[in-house]
C-alpha positions in Angstrom: -33.2 -33.0 18.2 -33.8 -36.3 19.6 -37.4 -36.4 18.6 -36.3 -35.5 14.9 -34.0 -38.4 14.6 -36.0 -41.2 16.5 -38.4 -41.3 13.3 -35.4 -42.0 11.1 -35.1 -45.7 11.5 -31.4 -45.9 12.4 -29.9 -49.1 13.3 -28.3 -49.6 16.9 -25.0 -48.7 15.6 -26.2 -45.7 13.7 -28.0 -44.5 16.8 -24.7 -44.9 18.8 -23.0 -42.9 16.2 -25.6 -40.3 16.4 -25.3 -40.2 20.3 -21.4 -39.7 19.9 -21.4 -37.2 17.2 -24.4 -35.0 17.9 -25.9 -35.3 21.2 -22.9 -35.9 23.5 -21.1 -32.7 22.3 -24.0 -30.6 23.1 -24.0 -32.2 26.6 -20.5 -31.6 27.2 -21.0 -28.0 26.2 -23.8 -27.5 28.7 -21.7 -29.3 31.5 -18.9 -27.2 30.9 -20.7 -24.1 31.6 -21.5 -25.2 35.2 -19.2 -26.5 37.7 -21.8 -29.2 39.2 -24.3 -30.1 36.2 -27.5 -30.5 37.9 -29.4 -32.3 34.9 -26.7 -35.1 34.2 -29.1 -37.7 35.2 -31.7 -36.2 32.9 -29.4 -36.4 30.0 -28.3 -39.7 30.5 -32.0 -40.8 30.9 -32.8 -39.0 27.5 -29.9 -40.8 25.7 -30.8 -44.0 26.7 -34.4 -43.6 26.3 -33.5 -42.7 22.7 -31.2 -45.6 22.1 -33.5 -48.3 23.4 -36.6 -46.6 22.5 -38.1 -46.7 25.8 -37.1 -49.1 28.8 -33.5 -50.3 28.6 -33.1 -53.7 26.8 -29.4 -54.1 28.2 -27.8 -53.2 31.2 -26.0 -49.9 30.7 -22.7 -51.2 31.7 -22.9 -54.0 29.0 -23.9 -51.4 26.4 -20.5 -49.4 27.2 -18.3 -52.4 26.5 -16.2 -52.9 23.2 -17.7 -55.0 20.4 -15.6 -58.0 21.2 -17.1 -58.0 24.8 -20.6 -58.0 23.5 -21.3 -54.1 23.9 -22.0 -51.2 21.5 -19.4 -48.7 22.8 -22.0 -46.2 24.2 -20.1 -43.4 25.9 -20.1 -43.7 29.8 -21.7 -40.2 30.5 -20.9 -40.6 34.3 -17.0 -41.0 33.6 -17.2 -38.1 31.0 -18.8 -35.8 33.4 -16.3 -36.8 36.1 -13.4 -36.1 33.6 -14.7 -32.8 32.8 
């Protein structure tokens, strides 16, 4: 699914919205099936690779901040996994 959406030419905010509405729910479902998700780092890698189209352009913690703090409000997948 990531390959299909990567050719759409979305803005960075459009990509974050896509991550939150389409990709994260699929990841959460996969994580809910196993007590200790063994592919959690792979999912996070794929999400950020899609977002930045390769290597990270901004520190991930900065990308998770609110707009007022200079971030783009990307979901913290590590915290999400721990909460599940």
